[in-house]
Backbone as XML, in Angstrom:
<?xml version="1.0"?>
<chain id="A" units="angstrom">
  <residue number="1" name="MET">
    <atom name="N" x="202.843" y="-7.102" z="82.335"/>
    <atom name="CA" x="202.368" y="-5.937" z="83.057"/>
    <atom name="C" x="201.531" y="-5.072" z="82.113"/>
  </residue>
  <residue number="2" name="GLU">
    <atom name="N" x="200.312" y="-4.854" z="82.473"/>
    <atom name="CA" x="199.409" y="-4.060" z="81.652"/>
    <atom name="C" x="199.392" y="-2.620" z="82.155"/>
  </residue>
  <residue number="3" name="ILE">
    <atom name="N" x="199.379" y="-1.682" z="81.232"/>
    <atom name="CA" x="199.368" y="-0.264" z="81.583"/>
    <atom name="C" x="197.971" y="0.285" z="81.394"/>
  </residue>
  <residue number="4" name="ASP">
    <atom name="N" x="197.482" y="0.981" z="82.404"/>
    <atom name="CA" x="196.182" y="1.640" z="82.336"/>
    <atom name="C" x="196.423" y="3.140" z="82.387"/>
  </residue>
  <residue number="5" name="VAL">
    <atom name="N" x="196.167" y="3.832" z="81.276"/>
    <atom name="CA" x="196.479" y="5.262" z="81.203"/>
    <atom name="C" x="195.682" y="6.074" z="82.214"/>
  </residue>
  <residue number="6" name="TYR">
    <atom name="N" x="194.563" y="5.554" z="82.694"/>
    <atom name="CA" x="193.723" y="6.293" z="83.635"/>
    <atom name="C" x="194.224" y="6.186" z="85.074"/>
  </residue>
  <residue number="7" name="THR">
    <atom name="N" x="194.969" y="5.141" z="85.380"/>
    <atom name="CA" x="195.442" y="4.980" z="86.754"/>
    <atom name="C" x="196.962" y="5.054" z="86.875"/>
  </residue>
  <residue number="8" name="ASP">
    <atom name="N" x="197.694" y="4.853" z="85.796"/>
    <atom name="CA" x="199.149" y="4.822" z="85.866"/>
    <atom name="C" x="199.809" y="6.178" z="85.625"/>
  </residue>
  <residue number="9" name="PHE">
    <atom name="N" x="199.082" y="7.140" z="85.056"/>
    <atom name="CA" x="199.670" y="8.434" z="84.720"/>
    <atom name="C" x="198.844" y="9.571" z="85.320"/>
  </residue>
  <residue number="10" name="LEU">
    <atom name="N" x="199.516" y="10.664" z="85.654"/>
    <atom name="CA" x="198.820" y="11.836" z="86.173"/>
    <atom name="C" x="198.001" y="12.486" z="85.065"/>
  </residue>
  <residue number="11" name="SER">
    <atom name="N" x="196.866" y="13.034" z="85.420"/>
    <atom name="CA" x="196.050" y="13.755" z="84.444"/>
    <atom name="C" x="196.696" y="15.113" z="84.176"/>
  </residue>
  <residue number="12" name="ASP">
    <atom name="N" x="196.238" y="15.791" z="83.123"/>
    <atom name="CA" x="196.752" y="17.135" z="82.820"/>
    <atom name="C" x="196.542" y="18.073" z="84.009"/>
  </residue>
  <residue number="13" name="GLU">
    <atom name="N" x="195.396" y="17.961" z="84.663"/>
    <atom name="CA" x="195.097" y="18.804" z="85.816"/>
    <atom name="C" x="196.045" y="18.512" z="86.987"/>
  </residue>
  <residue number="14" name="GLU">
    <atom name="N" x="196.380" y="17.234" z="87.178"/>
    <atom name="CA" x="197.293" y="16.872" z="88.260"/>
    <atom name="C" x="198.709" y="17.372" z="87.980"/>
  </residue>
  <residue number="15" name="VAL">
    <atom name="N" x="199.150" y="17.302" z="86.725"/>
    <atom name="CA" x="200.477" y="17.822" z="86.363"/>
    <atom name="C" x="200.499" y="19.328" z="86.574"/>
  </residue>
  <residue number="16" name="GLU">
    <atom name="N" x="199.409" y="19.996" z="86.197"/>
    <atom name="CA" x="199.308" y="21.441" z="86.397"/>
    <atom name="C" x="199.355" y="21.779" z="87.885"/>
  </residue>
  <residue number="17" name="HIS">
    <atom name="N" x="198.645" y="21.009" z="88.702"/>
    <atom name="CA" x="198.654" y="21.239" z="90.155"/>
    <atom name="C" x="200.040" y="20.959" z="90.740"/>
  </residue>
  <residue number="18" name="LEU">
    <atom name="N" x="200.677" y="19.908" z="90.282"/>
    <atom name="CA" x="201.995" y="19.523" z="90.772"/>
    <atom name="C" x="203.043" y="20.601" z="90.487"/>
  </residue>
  <residue number="19" name="THR">
    <atom name="N" x="202.973" y="21.180" z="89.293"/>
    <atom name="CA" x="203.979" y="22.165" z="88.890"/>
    <atom name="C" x="203.556" y="23.598" z="89.164"/>
  </residue>
  <residue number="20" name="GLY">
    <atom name="N" x="202.249" y="23.830" z="89.262"/>
    <atom name="CA" x="201.762" y="25.194" z="89.431"/>
    <atom name="C" x="201.845" y="26.000" z="88.145"/>
  </residue>
  <residue number="21" name="ARG">
    <atom name="N" x="201.989" y="25.319" z="87.027"/>
    <atom name="CA" x="202.150" y="25.978" z="85.731"/>
    <atom name="C" x="201.200" y="25.380" z="84.709"/>
  </residue>
  <residue number="22" name="LYS">
    <atom name="N" x="200.845" y="26.190" z="83.682"/>
    <atom name="CA" x="199.972" y="25.711" z="82.610"/>
    <atom name="C" x="200.712" y="25.583" z="81.287"/>
  </residue>
  <residue number="23" name="LYS">
    <atom name="N" x="201.606" y="26.493" z="80.988"/>
    <atom name="CA" x="202.333" y="26.491" z="79.709"/>
    <atom name="C" x="203.384" y="25.376" z="79.723"/>
  </residue>
  <residue number="24" name="LEU">
    <atom name="N" x="203.497" y="24.691" z="78.573"/>
    <atom name="CA" x="204.392" y="23.542" z="78.470"/>
    <atom name="C" x="205.823" y="23.878" z="78.868"/>
  </residue>
  <residue number="25" name="LYS">
    <atom name="N" x="206.337" y="24.995" z="78.398"/>
    <atom name="CA" x="207.722" y="25.359" z="78.707"/>
    <atom name="C" x="207.933" y="25.483" z="80.217"/>
  </residue>
  <residue number="26" name="LYS">
    <atom name="N" x="206.987" y="26.112" z="80.905"/>
    <atom name="CA" x="207.091" y="26.291" z="82.357"/>
    <atom name="C" x="206.884" y="24.970" z="83.098"/>
  </residue>
  <residue number="27" name="VAL">
    <atom name="N" x="205.980" y="24.131" z="82.588"/>
    <atom name="CA" x="205.767" y="22.811" z="83.185"/>
    <atom name="C" x="207.056" y="22.009" z="83.112"/>
  </residue>
  <residue number="28" name="ILE">
    <atom name="N" x="207.714" y="22.029" z="81.949"/>
    <atom name="CA" x="208.975" y="21.304" z="81.772"/>
    <atom name="C" x="210.032" y="21.821" z="82.732"/>
  </residue>
  <residue number="29" name="GLU">
    <atom name="N" x="210.155" y="23.144" z="82.853"/>
    <atom name="CA" x="211.140" y="23.728" z="83.772"/>
    <atom name="C" x="210.898" y="23.245" z="85.200"/>
  </residue>
  <residue number="30" name="LYS">
    <atom name="N" x="209.639" y="23.277" z="85.648"/>
    <atom name="CA" x="209.326" y="22.867" z="87.021"/>
    <atom name="C" x="209.576" y="21.379" z="87.241"/>
  </residue>
  <residue number="31" name="LEU">
    <atom name="N" x="209.167" y="20.541" z="86.289"/>
    <atom name="CA" x="209.401" y="19.107" z="86.450"/>
    <atom name="C" x="210.896" y="18.816" z="86.521"/>
  </residue>
  <residue number="32" name="ASN">
    <atom name="N" x="211.688" y="19.501" z="85.691"/>
    <atom name="CA" x="213.142" y="19.322" z="85.736"/>
    <atom name="C" x="213.709" y="19.795" z="87.069"/>
  </residue>
  <residue number="33" name="GLU">
    <atom name="N" x="213.241" y="20.948" z="87.566"/>
    <atom name="CA" x="213.703" y="21.466" z="88.868"/>
    <atom name="C" x="213.396" y="20.476" z="89.983"/>
  </residue>
  <residue number="34" name="GLN">
    <atom name="N" x="212.215" y="19.862" z="89.915"/>
    <atom name="CA" x="211.780" y="18.940" z="90.965"/>
    <atom name="C" x="212.353" y="17.532" z="90.784"/>
  </residue>
  <residue number="35" name="GLY">
    <atom name="N" x="213.033" y="17.295" z="89.663"/>
    <atom name="CA" x="213.620" y="15.984" z="89.414"/>
    <atom name="C" x="212.586" y="14.914" z="89.123"/>
  </residue>
  <residue number="36" name="ILE">
    <atom name="N" x="211.467" y="15.304" z="88.557"/>
    <atom name="CA" x="210.395" y="14.359" z="88.257"/>
    <atom name="C" x="210.533" y="13.903" z="86.804"/>
  </residue>
  <residue number="37" name="PRO">
    <atom name="N" x="210.697" y="12.599" z="86.574"/>
    <atom name="CA" x="210.842" y="12.107" z="85.203"/>
    <atom name="C" x="209.525" y="12.226" z="84.436"/>
  </residue>
  <residue number="38" name="PHE">
    <atom name="N" x="209.628" y="12.565" z="83.159"/>
    <atom name="CA" x="208.455" y="12.748" z="82.313"/>
    <atom name="C" x="208.860" y="12.611" z="80.861"/>
  </residue>
  <residue number="39" name="VAL">
    <atom name="N" x="207.872" y="12.498" z="79.995"/>
    <atom name="CA" x="208.081" y="12.539" z="78.551"/>
    <atom name="C" x="207.041" y="13.486" z="77.973"/>
  </residue>
  <residue number="40" name="ILE">
    <atom name="N" x="207.321" y="14.004" z="76.796"/>
    <atom name="CA" x="206.372" y="14.847" z="76.083"/>
    <atom name="C" x="205.718" y="13.992" z="75.005"/>
  </residue>
  <residue number="41" name="ASN">
    <atom name="N" x="204.395" y="13.961" z="74.984"/>
    <atom name="CA" x="203.716" y="13.145" z="73.980"/>
    <atom name="C" x="203.509" y="13.936" z="72.697"/>
  </residue>
  <residue number="42" name="ALA">
    <atom name="N" x="202.892" y="13.306" z="71.712"/>
    <atom name="CA" x="202.692" y="13.927" z="70.403"/>
    <atom name="C" x="201.752" y="15.124" z="70.453"/>
  </residue>
  <residue number="43" name="HIS">
    <atom name="N" x="200.966" y="15.232" z="71.502"/>
    <atom name="CA" x="200.054" y="16.364" z="71.660"/>
    <atom name="C" x="200.710" y="17.523" z="72.407"/>
  </residue>
  <residue number="44" name="GLY">
    <atom name="N" x="201.991" y="17.391" z="72.743"/>
    <atom name="CA" x="202.688" y="18.454" z="73.450"/>
    <atom name="C" x="202.341" y="18.528" z="74.925"/>
  </residue>
  <residue number="45" name="LYS">
    <atom name="N" x="202.010" y="17.406" z="75.538"/>
    <atom name="CA" x="201.667" y="17.344" z="76.957"/>
    <atom name="C" x="202.751" y="16.588" z="77.708"/>
  </residue>
  <residue number="46" name="ALA">
    <atom name="N" x="203.028" y="17.023" z="78.931"/>
    <atom name="CA" x="203.989" y="16.322" z="79.784"/>
    <atom name="C" x="203.284" y="15.112" z="80.399"/>
  </residue>
  <residue number="47" name="ILE">
    <atom name="N" x="203.872" y="13.941" z="80.207"/>
    <atom name="CA" x="203.305" y="12.706" z="80.739"/>
    <atom name="C" x="204.167" y="12.262" z="81.921"/>
  </residue>
  <residue number="48" name="VAL">
    <atom name="N" x="203.523" y="12.149" z="83.092"/>
    <atom name="CA" x="204.217" y="11.787" z="84.338"/>
    <atom name="C" x="203.564" y="10.533" z="84.899"/>
  </residue>
  <residue number="49" name="ARG">
    <atom name="N" x="204.388" y="9.536" z="85.206"/>
    <atom name="CA" x="203.862" y="8.323" z="85.834"/>
    <atom name="C" x="203.425" y="8.645" z="87.258"/>
  </residue>
  <residue number="50" name="ARG">
    <atom name="N" x="202.331" y="8.061" z="87.652"/>
    <atom name="CA" x="201.798" y="8.283" z="88.994"/>
    <atom name="C" x="202.769" y="7.784" z="90.075"/>
  </residue>
  <residue number="51" name="ASP">
    <atom name="N" x="203.567" y="6.776" z="89.755"/>
    <atom name="CA" x="204.494" y="6.219" z="90.740"/>
    <atom name="C" x="205.881" y="6.851" z="90.658"/>
  </residue>
  <residue number="52" name="TYR">
    <atom name="N" x="205.979" y="8.110" z="90.163"/>
    <atom name="CA" x="207.291" y="8.734" z="89.989"/>
    <atom name="C" x="208.125" y="8.781" z="91.272"/>
  </residue>
  <residue number="53" name="PRO">
    <atom name="N" x="207.533" y="8.912" z="92.485"/>
    <atom name="CA" x="208.398" y="8.942" z="93.672"/>
    <atom name="C" x="209.102" y="7.615" z="93.936"/>
  </residue>
  <residue number="54" name="THR">
    <atom name="N" x="208.547" y="6.503" z="93.455"/>
    <atom name="CA" x="209.143" y="5.198" z="93.725"/>
    <atom name="C" x="210.021" y="4.700" z="92.596"/>
  </residue>
  <residue number="55" name="GLN">
    <atom name="N" x="210.085" y="5.457" z="91.490"/>
    <atom name="CA" x="210.938" y="5.035" z="90.384"/>
    <atom name="C" x="212.395" y="5.139" z="90.809"/>
  </residue>
  <residue number="56" name="ASN">
    <atom name="N" x="213.253" y="4.438" z="90.078"/>
    <atom name="CA" x="214.690" y="4.474" z="90.380"/>
    <atom name="C" x="215.170" y="5.909" z="90.454"/>
  </residue>
  <residue number="57" name="LYS">
    <atom name="N" x="216.047" y="6.176" z="91.355"/>
    <atom name="CA" x="216.547" y="7.531" z="91.541"/>
    <atom name="C" x="217.670" y="7.847" z="90.552"/>
  </residue>
  <residue number="58" name="VAL">
    <atom name="N" x="217.408" y="7.544" z="89.293"/>
    <atom name="CA" x="218.334" y="7.878" z="88.224"/>
    <atom name="C" x="218.056" y="9.317" z="87.836"/>
  </residue>
  <residue number="59" name="LYS">
    <atom name="N" x="219.121" y="10.069" z="87.556"/>
    <atom name="CA" x="218.928" y="11.462" z="87.181"/>
    <atom name="C" x="218.052" y="11.530" z="85.936"/>
  </residue>
  <residue number="60" name="PRO">
    <atom name="N" x="216.943" y="12.293" z="86.008"/>
    <atom name="CA" x="216.044" y="12.350" z="84.850"/>
    <atom name="C" x="216.673" y="13.061" z="83.672"/>
  </residue>
  <residue number="61" name="GLN">
    <atom name="N" x="216.214" y="12.701" z="82.508"/>
    <atom name="CA" x="216.687" y="13.346" z="81.290"/>
    <atom name="C" x="216.104" y="14.755" z="81.244"/>
  </residue>
  <residue number="62" name="ILE">
    <atom name="N" x="216.944" y="15.738" z="81.004"/>
    <atom name="CA" x="216.497" y="17.116" z="80.911"/>
    <atom name="C" x="215.980" y="17.351" z="79.496"/>
  </residue>
  <residue number="63" name="ILE">
    <atom name="N" x="214.721" y="17.743" z="79.398"/>
    <atom name="CA" x="214.108" y="18.000" z="78.104"/>
    <atom name="C" x="213.887" y="19.492" z="77.984"/>
  </residue>
  <residue number="64" name="THR">
    <atom name="N" x="214.390" y="20.062" z="76.916"/>
    <atom name="CA" x="214.156" y="21.479" z="76.668"/>
    <atom name="C" x="213.398" y="21.610" z="75.363"/>
  </residue>
  <residue number="65" name="PRO">
    <atom name="N" x="212.256" y="22.273" z="75.412"/>
    <atom name="CA" x="211.486" y="22.402" z="74.179"/>
    <atom name="C" x="212.163" y="23.357" z="73.212"/>
  </residue>
  <residue number="66" name="THR">
    <atom name="N" x="212.242" y="22.962" z="71.966"/>
    <atom name="CA" x="212.827" y="23.844" z="70.961"/>
    <atom name="C" x="211.749" y="24.696" z="70.316"/>
  </residue>
  <residue number="67" name="THR">
    <atom name="N" x="210.553" y="24.150" z="70.243"/>
    <atom name="CA" x="209.431" y="24.911" z="69.686"/>
    <atom name="C" x="208.178" y="24.562" z="70.458"/>
  </residue>
  <residue number="68" name="THR">
    <atom name="N" x="207.216" y="25.426" z="70.408"/>
    <atom name="CA" x="205.915" y="25.098" z="70.972"/>
    <atom name="C" x="205.103" y="24.431" z="69.874"/>
  </residue>
  <residue number="69" name="PRO">
    <atom name="N" x="204.066" y="23.684" z="70.217"/>
    <atom name="CA" x="203.326" y="22.942" z="69.194"/>
    <atom name="C" x="202.810" y="23.800" z="68.034"/>
  </residue>
  <residue number="70" name="ASN">
    <atom name="N" x="202.444" y="25.046" z="68.253"/>
    <atom name="CA" x="201.873" y="25.873" z="67.191"/>
    <atom name="C" x="202.915" y="26.709" z="66.459"/>
  </residue>
  <residue number="71" name="GLU">
    <atom name="N" x="204.162" y="26.673" z="66.896"/>
    <atom name="CA" x="205.192" y="27.539" z="66.340"/>
    <atom name="C" x="205.551" y="27.195" z="64.900"/>
  </residue>
  <residue number="72" name="ASN">
    <atom name="N" x="205.568" y="25.928" z="64.557"/>
    <atom name="CA" x="205.994" y="25.510" z="63.220"/>
    <atom name="C" x="204.821" y="25.103" z="62.353"/>
  </residue>
  <residue number="73" name="ARG">
    <atom name="N" x="203.742" y="25.832" z="62.439"/>
    <atom name="CA" x="202.583" y="25.520" z="61.615"/>
    <atom name="C" x="202.874" y="25.861" z="60.168"/>
  </residue>
  <residue number="74" name="TRP">
    <atom name="N" x="202.368" y="25.047" z="59.274"/>
    <atom name="CA" x="202.564" y="25.263" z="57.849"/>
    <atom name="C" x="201.756" y="26.469" z="57.409"/>
  </residue>
  <residue number="75" name="MET">
    <atom name="N" x="202.351" y="27.294" z="56.552"/>
    <atom name="CA" x="201.656" y="28.425" z="55.941"/>
    <atom name="C" x="201.951" y="28.417" z="54.459"/>
  </residue>
  <residue number="76" name="PRO">
    <atom name="N" x="200.984" y="28.742" z="53.642"/>
    <atom name="CA" x="201.254" y="28.794" z="52.217"/>
    <atom name="C" x="202.220" y="29.922" z="51.901"/>
  </residue>
  <residue number="77" name="ALA">
    <atom name="N" x="203.028" y="29.735" z="50.881"/>
    <atom name="CA" x="204.062" y="30.714" z="50.521"/>
    <atom name="C" x="203.458" y="32.084" z="50.235"/>
  </residue>
  <residue number="78" name="VAL">
    <atom name="N" x="202.259" y="32.128" z="49.727"/>
    <atom name="CA" x="201.635" y="33.412" z="49.402"/>
    <atom name="C" x="201.429" y="34.255" z="50.664"/>
  </residue>
  <residue number="79" name="LEU">
    <atom name="N" x="201.278" y="33.637" z="51.820"/>
    <atom name="CA" x="201.077" y="34.375" z="53.064"/>
    <atom name="C" x="202.388" y="34.728" z="53.763"/>
  </residue>
  <residue number="80" name="THR">
    <atom name="N" x="203.458" y="34.043" z="53.439"/>
    <atom name="CA" x="204.729" y="34.283" z="54.128"/>
    <atom name="C" x="205.596" y="35.311" z="53.435"/>
  </residue>
  <residue number="81" name="ASN">
    <atom name="N" x="205.308" y="35.665" z="52.205"/>
    <atom name="CA" x="206.139" y="36.638" z="51.470"/>
    <atom name="C" x="205.528" y="38.008" z="51.488"/>
  </residue>
</chain>
């Protein structure tokens, strides 16, 4: 089975439309409320399969973000003291 990222997954705009939210934390909350399975990729985006309504009705894993992508940016010690 070959995966095509352009047809198998919702675009960022579609996820935003689906959840009505733009910020990652709010997107995650809405996807969890709606029971839609997703994963967070390395870019901090929610990845949702286009066929999510037909996936097994297993309870989705609840993901809670501990940090936002820019929260743990490295800073030199001279700027933090």
